[in-house]
C-alpha positions in Angstrom: 0.0 0.0 0.0 1.3 3.4 -0.9 2.1 5.6 2.1 -0.2 8.5 2.1 -1.0 11.2 4.7 -4.5 9.7 5.3 -3.2 6.4 6.7 -0.4 7.8 9.0 -2.4 7.2 12.1 0.5 6.7 14.6 2.5 9.8 15.6 5.5 10.1 17.9 6.8 13.3 19.4 10.4 12.8 20.6 11.7 14.9 23.4 15.2 15.5 24.8 17.5 12.7 23.5 15.1 11.4 20.9 15.6 13.5 17.8 15.2 10.8 15.1 13.2 7.6 14.8 15.5 4.8 14.0 14.4 2.2 11.5 12.1 4.5 9.5 12.1 3.7 5.8 10.5 5.4 2.8 11.0 8.6 4.7 9.6 12.0 3.6 10.0 15.3 5.3 7.0 17.6 5.5 7.5 21.4 6.1 4.0 22.1 7.4 2.7 25.6 7.9 -0.4 25.6 10.1 -2.8 28.4 11.1 -0.7 28.4 14.3 2.7 28.8 12.7 5.4 26.3 11.7 6.2 23.1 13.6 9.3 22.6 15.7 11.0 20.7 12.8 9.9 19.0 9.6 7.5 16.1 10.3 9.1 12.9 9.1 6.8 10.2 7.8 7.8 6.7 6.8 7.4 3.1 7.6 8.5 1.5 10.8 8.8 -2.2 10.1 6.1 -1.6 7.5 3.8 0.5 9.7 3.1 4.1 8.7 4.4 6.5 11.4 4.9 10.2 11.7 7.8 11.5 13.8 8.4 15.0 15.1 11.4 16.2 17.2 9.8 18.5 19.8 12.8 20.7 20.4 14.0 20.7 16.8 17.1 19.3 15.2 20.1 20.1 17.5 17.7 20.8 20.4 17.2 24.5 19.6 14.0 25.3 21.4 13.5 25.7 25.1 10.2 24.2 26.4 8.4 27.6 26.4 9.4 28.1 22.7 8.0 24.8 21.4 5.1 25.5 19.0 2.8 23.0 20.7 -0.3 24.1 18.7 1.4 23.9 15.4 2.9 20.5 16.2 -0.3 18.9 17.2 -2.3 20.6 14.4 0.2 19.4 11.8 0.1 15.8 13.1 -3.7 16.0 12.9 -3.6 17.0 9.3 -1.4 14.0 8.6 -4.1 11.7 9.9 -2.6 10.9 13.3 -5.1 9.4 15.7 -2.7 7.9 18.3 0.1 10.0 19.7 3.0 8.8 21.8 4.9 11.5 23.5 8.4 10.7 24.8 9.5 13.0 27.6 12.5 13.3 30.0 11.3 13.7 33.6 12.7 13.9 37.2 11.4 11.6 39.9 9.5 13.0 42.9 9.3 9.6 44.6 11.9 7.5 46.3 10.7 4.3 44.6 10.8 5.8 41.1 14.5 5.7 40.3 16.6 7.1 37.5 16.4 5.0 34.3 12.9 3.8 35.3 9.9 4.3 32.9 6.7 5.9 33.9 3.3 6.1 32.1 1.6 9.0 34.0 -2.2 9.2 34.0 -2.6 12.7 35.3 -1.0 16.1 34.8 -0.6 19.2 36.9 -0.1 22.2 34.6 2.0 25.0 36.2 3.1 26.5 32.9 2.5 30.3 32.5 3.6 31.4 29.0 2.1 28.9 26.6 -1.0 29.0 24.4 -2.9 26.0 25.6 -6.0 25.8 23.2 -6.8 26.0 19.6 -10.1 27.7 20.4 -11.0 31.3 21.1 -11.4 34.2 18.6 -14.8 33.1 17.5 -15.0 29.5 18.6 -15.6 28.1 22.1 -14.9 24.5 23.2 -14.4 23.0 26.7 -12.9 19.5 26.5 -12.8 17.3 29.5 -9.4 16.8 31.0 -10.6 14.6 33.9 -8.7 11.7 32.3 -6.0 13.5 30.3 -4.4 10.4 28.7 -6.0 7.7 26.7 -6.4 4.6 29.0 -6.5 2.2 26.0 -3.4 3.7 24.5 -1.5 3.7 27.8 -2.6 0.1 28.4 -1.2 -0.9 25.0 2.0 0.9 25.8 2.3 -0.9 29.1 1.7 -4.3 27.5 4.3 -3.5 24.9 6.9 -2.7 27.5 6.2 -6.0 29.2 6.5 -7.8 25.9 9.8 -6.2 25.1 11.4 -7.8 28.2 13.7 -4.9 28.8 15.7 -4.7 32.0 13.9 -1.6 33.2 11.1 -1.0 35.7 7.8 0.5 34.7 5.5 2.5 36.9 2.0 3.0 35.8 -0.1 5.9 36.8 0.8 9.0 38.8 0.8 12.7 38.2 3.3 14.6 36.0 3.7 18.1 37.2 4.7 20.3 34.2 6.7 23.5 35.0 7.6 26.3 32.7 11.4 25.9 32.8 14.0 26.2 31.4 15.5 26.4 34.8 15.2 23.4 37.1 13.3 23.6 40.4 14.5 25.1 43.6 14.5 22.7 46.6 11.5 24.4 48.1 9.6 24.0 44.8 10.6 20.4 44.5 9.3 19.5 48.0 6.1 21.5 47.2 5.5 19.4 44.1 5.9 16.3 46.2 3.3 17.6 48.7 0.9 17.9 45.7 1.2 14.1 45.3 3.0 14.3 42.0 5.2 11.4 40.9 7.4 13.0 38.2 8.3 16.5 37.0 8.9 17.7 33.5 8.6 20.7 31.2 6.8 19.6 28.0 3.6 17.5 28.4 1.5 20.6 28.9 -0.2 22.0 26.9 0.6 19.1 24.5 -1.9 16.7 26.2 -4.6 19.4 26.2 -4.1 20.2 22.5 -4.2 16.5 21.6 -7.5 16.1 23.3 -8.9 19.1 21.5 -7.6 17.6 18.2 -9.4 14.3 19.2 -6.1 12.4 19.2 -5.5 9.6 21.7 -2.4 10.6 23.7 0.0 9.0 26.1 3.3 9.9 27.6 6.3 7.6 27.9 8.3 9.3 30.6 12.0 8.5 30.9 13.3 9.1 34.4 16.7 10.8 34.5 17.2 12.1 38.1 15.6 12.9 41.4 15.1 16.6 40.7 16.6 18.3 43.7 14.6 17.1 46.7 16.5 14.0 47.5 18.9 14.4 50.5 21.5 11.8 49.3 21.3 12.0 45.4 22.9 14.5 43.1 20.7 17.5 42.1 19.5 17.4 38.6 21.7 19.0 35.9 21.6 19.1 32.2 24.7 16.8 32.0 23.1 14.3 34.4 19.8 14.3 32.6 21.3 13.9 29.1 23.7 11.1 30.2 20.8 9.1 31.6 18.6 9.8 28.6 21.3 8.4 26.4 21.1 5.1 28.3 17.3 4.9 27.9 17.0 6.2 24.3 17.5 2.7 22.9 14.8 1.3 25.1 12.4 4.0 23.9 13.1 3.3 20.3 12.5 -0.5 20.8 9.3 0.1 22.7 7.9 2.4 20.0 8.7 -0.1 17.2 6.8 -2.9 18.9 3.9 -0.6 19.9 3.5 0.6 16.3 2.9 -3.0 15.3 0.4 -3.5 18.1 -1.6 -0.4 17.2 -1.5 -1.2 13.5 -2.8 -4.7 14.0 -5.5 -3.8 16.6 -6.1 0.0 17.0 -8.0 0.4 20.3 -11.1 2.5 20.5 -10.6 5.8 22.3 -12.9 8.3 23.9 -10.4 10.9 22.7 -11.6 10.4 19.2 -14.9 12.0 19.9 -13.8 14.5 22.5 -15.4 17.5 20.6 -18.8 15.9 20.3 -19.8 17.2 23.8 -17.2 20.0 24.1 -17.8 22.2 21.1 -20.1 25.1 22.2 -20.0 27.2 19.1 -21.4 25.3 16.1 -19.4 25.6 12.9 -22.3 27.3 11.1 -22.1 30.1 13.7 -18.4 30.7 13.1 -17.0 33.1 10.6 -15.4 31.7 7.5 -12.0 32.8 8.9 -12.5 30.9 12.1 -13.7 27.8 10.3 -10.6 27.9 8.1 -8.4 28.2 11.1 -9.9 25.2 12.8 -10.5 23.2 9.6 -8.5 20.1 10.6 -10.3 19.9 13.9 -13.9 20.6 12.8 -14.1 19.3 9.3 -11.9 16.2 9.6 -13.9 14.9 12.6 -17.0 14.6 10.4 -15.2 13.5 7.2 
């Protein structure tokens, strides 16, 4: 089957340390301009062991963008236009729990958004929608990811569930902040899953995060405080595991794509009907409004 945009239903956003998707064949780069600007980097489509996949480096080639500069809306919108329905976000995180150790993997099921400078919705300016974020990740997709990790037999520990607290960055936390995040009940800390998860829900894309633990942030009394060098060194150790997991997960999703409540998220969230929007607003939201009924 010819690889077309319409059948690239699996998307991967690679974070720190994951700038290319190994094993992709028949690759094409797409410079996609969206109503929300350009993406972080060209979106690369291709086949991963025969399965159509779209890959996007969140921080751009050479890691050029700090978390606050990532064009989250453009990234998610572009993947939506390529037909992505399942999105796996790979993210470096720090641990806020003793039992979650560096080099462990976490699939969080909740987020605490403490970002301040980021556009977090496609809506506004003539269109209103209020999506539910009570369950911010797709349980079916997260379950498939967990099963895949077990199937891979990797020498790593997986923690399912827990809250990911997302801070603005790019500086790491103070010790007072780190202990405050612990008091919230958060399990890990990162800088990129918000507003990405919110935007994926608005785009009716099933979303999950594969969090790669690199450090103990700075709360731990006996472990080194997080630094860029420490985080990147541990990311390098886990990057191969992430690549392996995604390759196997792509096969699982291709063979049996799970139903997801995310795929109909706008059915009860869209307050402004398309016929009540201006032509300009409808054009800006074309991939969200028109494609859901196509």
